[in-house]
C-alpha positions in Angstrom: 17.6 31.2 -35.2 15.0 29.5 -33.1 11.8 28.2 -34.8 8.7 30.1 -34.2 7.0 28.5 -31.2 3.5 27.2 -31.8 0.6 29.2 -30.2 -0.8 25.9 -28.9 0.4 22.3 -28.8 -2.4 19.6 -29.4 -2.6 16.0 -30.0 -4.2 14.5 -33.0 -7.4 14.2 -31.1 -7.2 17.8 -29.9 -6.1 16.9 -26.4 -3.5 19.1 -25.0 -0.2 17.5 -23.8 0.2 17.3 -19.9 3.2 18.7 -18.0 4.3 18.6 -14.4 7.4 18.8 -12.2 8.5 15.2 -11.8 11.0 15.8 -8.9 10.2 16.4 -5.2 9.6 19.9 -4.1 12.5 22.0 -2.8 16.0 22.8 -3.9 18.2 20.2 -5.6 21.1 19.7 -8.0 18.7 18.6 -10.8 15.0 19.0 -11.3 12.8 17.3 -14.1 9.9 18.5 -15.9 7.9 15.8 -17.6 5.6 16.3 -20.6 3.3 13.6 -22.2 1.4 14.1 -25.4 1.1 13.2 -29.1 3.8 14.4 -31.6 5.9 16.5 -29.3 8.8 17.1 -31.7 7.5 20.6 -32.4 6.9 21.4 -28.8 10.6 20.4 -28.1 11.8 22.7 -30.8 9.8 25.6 -29.4 11.2 25.0 -26.0 14.9 24.3 -26.8 15.4 25.4 -30.5 16.3 21.7 -31.2 14.7 18.7 -32.5 16.0 16.0 -30.2 16.9 12.5 -31.3 15.1 9.6 -29.7 16.5 8.5 -26.4 19.5 10.6 -26.6 20.4 13.3 -24.1 20.5 16.7 -25.9 22.3 19.6 -24.2 20.0 22.6 -24.7 19.2 26.0 -23.7 15.4 26.3 -22.6 13.9 29.5 -23.9 11.3 31.9 -22.9 8.7 33.3 -25.4 11.0 36.3 -26.0 14.0 34.1 -26.9 15.9 34.7 -23.7 17.3 31.6 -21.8 15.5 30.4 -18.8 18.0 27.6 -18.0 20.4 25.1 -19.7 20.3 21.4 -19.2 19.4 18.1 -20.9 16.5 17.3 -23.2 15.4 13.7 -23.5 12.8 12.5 -26.0 11.0 9.2 -25.8 8.7 8.7 -28.9 5.5 6.6 -28.6 4.8 3.9 -28.1 8.1 3.1 -26.3 7.7 5.4 -23.4 6.3 5.3 -19.8 3.0 6.7 -20.8 2.7 5.1 -24.3 2.6 8.7 -25.8 5.5 10.9 -26.7 7.2 11.9 -23.6 9.7 14.8 -23.0 11.9 15.1 -20.0 13.5 18.5 -19.3 16.5 18.2 -16.9 17.5 21.5 -15.5 18.8 23.0 -12.3 16.6 22.1 -9.3 15.7 25.4 -7.8 12.0 26.0 -7.2 12.0 29.3 -9.1 13.6 27.9 -12.2 11.3 24.7 -12.1 8.3 27.0 -12.0 9.6 29.1 -14.9 10.1 26.1 -17.1 6.7 24.6 -16.2 5.0 27.9 -17.0 6.8 27.9 -20.4 5.4 24.5 -21.1 2.0 25.6 -20.2 2.4 28.7 -22.5 3.3 26.3 -25.4 -0.1 24.5 -25.0 0.3 21.9 -22.3 -1.9 21.8 -19.2 -0.9 21.0 -15.8 -1.1 17.2 -15.1 -3.6 15.9 -12.5 -2.3 13.7 -9.6 -1.3 10.3 -10.9 -2.1 11.3 -14.5 1.1 10.1 -16.1 0.8 6.6 -14.6 -3.0 6.6 -15.4 -2.0 7.1 -19.1 0.5 4.3 -18.8 -2.2 2.0 -17.5 -4.8 3.2 -20.2 -2.2 2.6 -23.0 -1.3 -0.8 -21.8 2.0 -0.2 -20.4 1.2 -1.2 -17.0 -1.8 -3.1 -15.5 -3.5 -1.7 -12.5 -1.6 -3.7 -9.9 1.6 -2.5 -11.5 0.5 1.1 -11.5 -0.3 0.9 -7.8 3.1 -0.5 -7.2 4.6 2.7 -8.5 3.3 4.7 -5.6 3.9 1.9 -3.2 7.6 2.0 -4.2 7.7 5.8 -3.6 6.0 5.4 -0.2 8.0 2.4 0.9 8.9 2.8 4.5 11.3 -0.1 4.8 13.8 -1.9 2.5 11.7 -5.0 2.5 8.7 -2.9 1.5 10.7 -1.3 -1.4 11.8 -4.8 -2.6 8.3 -6.2 -2.7 7.0 -3.2 -4.5 9.7 -3.6 -7.2 8.4 -7.3 -7.5 4.8 -6.1 -8.0 6.1 -3.3 -10.4 7.7 -5.9 -12.5 4.6 -7.9 -12.8 5.1 -10.8 -10.3 1.7 -10.3 -8.6 -0.1 -9.7 -11.9 1.5 -12.9 -13.3 0.1 -14.9 -10.3 -3.3 -13.3 -10.7 -3.3 -14.0 -14.5 -2.4 -17.5 -13.8 -5.5 -17.9 -11.5 -7.6 -16.3 -14.2 -6.3 -18.7 -16.8 -7.3 -21.6 -14.5 -10.7 -20.1 -13.9 -11.4 -19.6 -17.6 -10.3 -23.1 -18.4 -12.7 -24.4 -15.6 -15.5 -22.3 -16.9 -15.0 -23.4 -20.5 -15.4 -27.1 -19.3 -18.5 -26.2 -17.3 -20.2 -24.2 -19.9 -19.5 -27.1 -22.4 -21.5 -29.4 -20.3 -24.6 -27.2 -20.1 -25.6 -28.4 -23.6 -25.6 -32.0 -22.6 -27.8 -32.1 -19.5 -27.7 -36.0 -19.4 -23.9 -36.2 -19.1 -23.2 -33.1 -17.0 -21.5 -34.5 -13.8 -19.9 -37.5 -15.6 -18.4 -35.2 -18.2 -16.9 -32.8 -15.5 -15.6 -35.8 -13.4 -13.9 -37.3 -16.6 -12.3 -33.9 -17.4 -11.0 -33.7 -13.8 -13.1 -30.4 -13.3 -13.4 -30.8 -9.6 -9.6 -31.6 -9.2 -9.0 -28.5 -11.1 -11.1 -26.5 -8.9 -9.4 -27.9 -5.7 -6.0 -27.0 -7.3 -7.4 -23.6 -8.0 -8.4 -23.0 -4.4 -4.9 -24.1 -3.1 -3.2 -21.6 -5.5 -5.4 -18.9 -4.5 -4.7 -19.6 -0.8 -1.0 -19.3 -1.5 -1.5 -16.1 -3.5 -3.5 -14.7 -0.7 -1.0 -15.5 1.8 1.9 -13.6 -0.1 -0.4 -10.7 -0.7 -1.5 -10.6 3.0 2.3 -10.5 4.0 2.8 -7.6 1.4 -0.1 -5.8 2.8 1.7 -5.8 6.2 4.9 -4.6 4.5 3.0 -1.7 2.8 0.7 -0.5 5.7 2.5 -1.7 8.7 1.0 -2.9 12.0 -0.8 -0.5 14.3 -0.2 -1.4 17.9 -1.9 0.4 20.9 -0.5 0.1 24.3 -3.3 0.2 26.8 -3.8 -0.4 30.5 -4.3 1.1 33.9 -2.2 4.2 34.8 1.4 3.6 35.9 1.8 0.2 34.5 4.6 1.2 32.2 3.1 2.0 28.9 5.4 4.9 28.3 8.3 3.1 29.4 7.6 0.4 26.9 7.1 2.8 24.1 10.6 4.4 24.9 12.1 0.8 25.2 10.7 -0.2 21.9 11.7 3.1 20.2 15.1 3.3 21.6 14.4 7.0 22.5 12.8 9.0 25.4 9.5 9.9 23.3 7.2 9.7 26.3 7.5 11.4 29.7 7.8 8.7 32.5 7.1 9.6 36.2 5.9 7.6 39.1 2.7 9.6 39.2 -0.3 8.0 37.7 -2.0 9.9 34.7 1.3 11.4 33.5 0.2 10.5 29.8 -2.7 12.4 28.9 -2.6 12.3 25.1 -1.5 9.9 22.5 2.3 9.5 21.8 3.2 7.7 18.6 6.4 6.0 17.3 7.1 4.0 14.1 9.8 1.3 14.3 10.8 -1.7 12.2 10.8 -5.4 13.2 11.9 -7.7 10.3 11.2 -5.0 7.8 7.6 -4.5 9.1 6.7 -0.9 10.1 5.2 -1.0 13.7 3.2 2.2 14.4 3.2 2.0 18.3 0.8 4.3 20.2 1.0 5.2 23.9 -2.3 6.0 25.4 -3.6 7.6 28.5 -4.3 5.2 31.3 -7.8 3.7 31.1 -9.4 4.6 34.4 -12.4 6.6 35.8 -11.4 10.2 36.4 -12.9 13.6 37.1 -10.0 15.5 35.4 -11.4 16.9 32.2 -8.1 16.9 30.2 -7.4 13.3 31.2 -11.0 12.3 30.1 -10.4 13.6 26.7 -7.1 11.5 26.6 -9.0 8.4 27.6 -11.6 9.0 24.9 -9.0 9.4 22.2 -7.4 6.2 23.7 -10.5 4.2 23.0 -11.0 5.6 19.5 -7.4 4.6 18.7 -8.1 1.1 20.0 -11.0 0.8 17.6 -8.6 1.3 14.7 -5.8 -0.9 16.0 -4.5 -4.2 14.5 -3.2 -5.3 18.0 -3.8 -3.9 21.4 -1.0 -4.8 24.0 -2.7 -4.8 27.5 -0.2 -3.9 30.2 -0.4 -5.3 33.7 1.8 -4.7 36.7 3.6 -8.1 37.2 3.4 -7.6 40.9 -0.4 -7.4 41.1 -1.5 -9.3 38.0 -4.8 -9.2 36.3 -7.5 -7.6 38.4 -11.0 -6.3 38.1 -9.8 -3.1 36.3 -8.1 -5.1 33.6 -11.0 -7.4 33.1 -13.2 -4.4 32.6 -10.9 -3.2 30.0 -10.9 -6.5 28.2 -14.8 -6.6 28.3 -14.8 -3.2 26.3 -12.2 -4.3 23.6 -13.6 -5.0 20.2 -14.2 -8.9 19.7 -12.3 -9.0 16.5 -9.2 -7.3 17.9 -6.0 -9.3 18.4 -4.6 -8.8 22.0 -1.5 -9.6 23.9 -1.2 -9.4 27.7 2.2 -8.1 29.0 3.2 -8.5 32.5 5.5 -5.6 33.1 8.0 -4.8 35.8 9.4 -8.2 36.3 12.6 -6.5 37.4 10.7 -5.9 40.7 9.9 -9.5 41.2 11.5 -13.0 40.9 9.7 -13.6 37.7 11.8 -14.3 34.5 11.1 -13.1 31.0 8.8 -15.6 29.3 5.9 -16.1 26.6 3.0 -18.3 27.5 -0.5 -19.1 26.5 -3.3 -17.9 28.9 -7.0 -18.8 28.7 -7.9 -16.0 26.3 -4.5 -14.5 25.0 -0.8 -14.9 24.7 0.9 -13.4 27.8 4.5 -12.0 27.9 6.4 -11.3 31.0 9.1 -8.5 30.6 10.8 -5.5 31.9 10.4 -2.2 30.0 13.0 -0.7 32.4 15.9 -3.2 31.6 14.6 -4.6 28.2 14.5 -8.1 29.3 11.9 -10.0 27.3 11.0 -7.1 25.0 12.4 -9.1 22.1 9.7 -11.7 22.8 7.0 -9.0 22.4 8.3 -7.9 19.1 8.3 -11.4 17.7 4.8 -12.2 19.1 3.4 -9.0 17.6 4.4 -10.2 14.2 3.2 -13.8 14.8 -0.3 -12.8 16.0 -1.0 -11.1 12.7 0.2 -13.9 10.7 3.7 -12.6 9.5 6.2 -15.0 8.3 9.5 -14.1 6.5 9.5 -14.9 3.0 11.5 -13.7 -0.1 8.7 -13.9 -2.6 6.3 -11.3 -1.1 4.8 -8.8 -3.2 3.1 -5.5 -2.3 -0.6 -5.6 -2.1 -3.4 -3.3 -0.9 -6.5 -3.7 1.0 -8.6 -3.8 -2.2 -6.5 -6.6 -3.6 -7.1 -8.6 -0.4 -10.8 -8.0 -0.6 -10.9 -9.1 -4.3 -9.0 -12.4 -3.4 -11.3 -13.0 -0.4 -14.4 -12.5 -2.5 -13.0 -14.7 -5.2 -12.4 -17.4 -2.6 -16.0 -16.9 -1.3 -17.5 -17.3 -4.9 -15.4 -20.5 -5.5 -16.6 -21.9 -2.2 -20.2 -21.1 -3.0 -19.8 -22.7 -6.4 -19.1 -26.1 -4.6 -22.3 -25.6 -2.7 -24.4 -25.2 -5.9 -23.7 -28.7 -7.1 -25.3 -30.6 -8.9 -27.0 -27.4 -10.2 -24.4 -26.6 -12.9 -26.0 -23.3 -14.0 -25.6 -21.8 -10.6 -22.1 -23.5 -10.4 -21.1 -21.8 -13.7 -22.5 -18.4 -12.5 -20.4 -18.4 -9.3 -17.3 -19.2 -11.3 -18.2 -16.2 -13.6 -18.4 -14.0 -10.7 -15.2 -15.2 -9.3 -13.5 -14.3 -12.6 -14.9 -10.8 -12.8 -13.8 -10.1 -9.1 -10.2 -11.4 -9.6 -10.1 -9.2 -12.8 -10.5 -6.1 -10.9 -6.9 -6.5 -9.3 -5.2 -6.0 -12.7 -7.9 -3.6 -14.0 -9.3 -5.8 -16.7 -12.7 -5.0 -15.2 -12.6 -1.8 -13.3 -14.9 1.1 -12.9 -14.1 4.9 -13.7 -14.7 5.5 -10.0 -12.2 3.0 -8.9 -9.6 4.4 -11.3 -10.2 7.9 -10.1 -9.8 6.9 -6.4 -6.5 4.9 -7.1 -4.7 7.4 -9.3 -6.0 10.5 -7.3 -3.6 9.4 -4.4 -0.6 9.8 -6.6 1.6 12.8 -6.4 1.5 15.3 -9.3 4.2 14.3 -11.8 3.6 10.6 -11.5 
């Protein structure tokens, strides 16, 4: 006979357990409900009529309030603190139909659990010291990985490689701060003491290590977010043909008529594991056609958000006033490549060369000759270089590393005023600590975990 189910399930602090469907929406052979809370043995007994052993798959019937069977499957119990969240965790493995998953979830809510918020399981893991903030972010990066290289790098971050590097930097900073703070009580011997303790050599080595970590993180940022490439130029220079050639598919309509492309056409492809988000735009020209005008306005908005703009030019005519006018309107910070297309209609060979203000590539989108040169140059212009030790990083990580570098450089400038030197080192430590979450505001945590899916 099943035990009488509790009317509510509460933690020792009065907080209800959380529950959610942990598998993707839709039909599947197996679906998983995850529950996290304090002292969930009674909860498990009410749901299944059994008190499961720790880390042992228990075959169970999952029961409704009236004792009828909702489904049969496996019940797994992970007691605190040795679980993903650091609390007691139950996993209900049942048949993966949407209806049965909802019925089981509703039963968990009837037993006193509440529906988990997006990312709440991983947030609990962070708050309970099971993961630091960089590792927690790597969970969603692994789920969202668009390439094998991105997935491998996300695993490295999840396993703590990025955090280990950050913590090593923090250790170096703390040692240096300790030396500097110790000299402040002996004003007559400040600089001599620091020189004897190799404080300035330590600072130089710290800067070198920080540069190396930033480089690896920057590569990871490219793996995670990809590269946004906009194809721009006058009408009928072959932008759509180049998109089709890069994508290996007929995505954009190609005709000899200028102005055929009136709206953005997008494609995502991979080069050396980096996602390239390539956008074909309307030809940039003066026009009275209202529809084409809208397409041109959208093209300029997309250019503003791009990482690289590829300016296409007809190899037969070269760069003219119209192309120079486009270049003059491009954002000054934007990386640019010039592509001389249609070399199949000339005697020109595929090649890559440096012009006065940009790298130029001669190719044929029709035959594919020289297109590989473009692929490689797109990666080079944003600083990509293949490496096996890249870890996934986010924009906030790069910003924190950049700001840390700024504080260390500023510390040099404060010498010989050691109080100001020490203050810049303190600010560098605080900034670097935000990566792993040692010092993080509630607003930052809410923004990060709010991007997770429910059930993670």
